[in-house]
N, C-alpha and C positions, 0 to 999 in steps of 0.2 A: 503493499499498500503505500502510496505516494506520500510524505509528508511535508506539507509546503510550508514556507516560511510565509510569514506577512498576514495582513488580515484584512486583504480585499480591498485596500482603498487605492485611490490614486497615490498617496502620499506613502503607501505601503501594500503594495502588491502582492498577489500570491504570486510564488516565484515556482512555476511546474517544469515538468518535462514531458515530453512528446510519449505515447504509450511504450514505444520501442526504447526509450531514453536515451535517444540521439540527439534531441534538441531541446534546450531550455526556452522558457517564454514567462511572461507576465500576463497576470490579467486582475482586473479590479472590476467593482461594480461602478457605475453611476448610474444612480436611482432618480438624478435631477431630470436624466435626457428624457425625451418623449420617442419611442417608448423608452421606459428603463431597459438599461443597458450592460452587457459585461463587453467590456473593452479588452482584447487580446493582443498584446504588442510582442511580436516576433521579429527581433533584430529590426529594422526599420520600418515593418510593415505594419500597419494597426488594424485589426479587423473588429466587426462589431455584431453582436450577436443578441437579440431580445434576450434579456434576463429570465423572463419566464420559462426560457427553455430548460431550466436545471429542474424544475418541477414537473414540467410537461414531459421531459423525456422520463424522468424518474417515474411516472405513472404510466408510460408507454411500456419501459422495463417491467414493473410490476404486472402489467397485462399479461406482455410475452412469456413470464415463467421462468425463462430460461436465459442463456446465453446468447446474445445478438451480436454478429459480426459489426466492427466498425465501418469498415470500406470507407475511408477518407476519399477526397477527391476535390481537385480544383473547381469551382464554380462552373469553368469552359468544358469540364468531362462529364459525362454521364455518370451517375452513381449507382453501383449495383443493387441490384430488386433488394428488398429486405435488411438492407442494413442501417444502421444508426444516422449515416450519411441520407442515405436514400428518404429516410423519414424525416430529416431535417430540412426537405425541400419540397415534401409531398403535399398536394392539395388536400390530403386527407388528415393531415395533421391540426391541432388545436388552431393555429393559426393561419392555416390556409396557403401554405407553401414556405417560403424561406424564412429562417429564423436569423439567417445572416441579414445584416442591415444596409450595407454597402455593395452595391452593384459591381460586380468584376471581382469582389472579395468577398462573395455569400458564403463560399465553400469550404471545405477544411472542417466543417461541423464534427464532425467523426473523429478527427484528432485533436482538435483543441479542448472542447467541453468534456469527453471522458475522465481525463486526468484530473480535471476540477470536481466534477462529481465523486470520483476516488476519496480526493484528499477531504472533501466535505462528509464523508461517510453515507454517502448515497447510493453507491453502486460499489462493485469488484470488479476489476479491469486486469485483464491478462497485459504482459510487458514482454512478447516475442519481438523477433526481429520484423516478423510480418504476420499479418492475418489475425490481428487481435480483436477481442470480444469482451461485453462488458454486460453485467447482469445487476440489477436491483439487490440492493441489502434492506 
């Protein structure tokens, strides 16, 4: 399980690692944004996801009742069916589409959200070199 540093504010962001452990990044809540946002800083790139994705993804994982493949992909590439990435873009999810907020940078939901959920005690996450999965706790 990932044990992040930080409290999740812009001044003290969570310090996380991708599921394989190959890259580090920071995340923090921006509850004043409209809609409330999770800000993900990867090097010089900033991605933004709807903050409600944490609760919504946890509910989806609980309903799935088993491991779900992450399937991370850039926005410009199709997401593999049945993965966390595909769910994070699906018209059938609770927001009716993308949880990512900035066009061109809406993908990689399956890469950056699962480690935070693990750190918050909401999910269990695999840490293999490839094809990682997660499930609700």
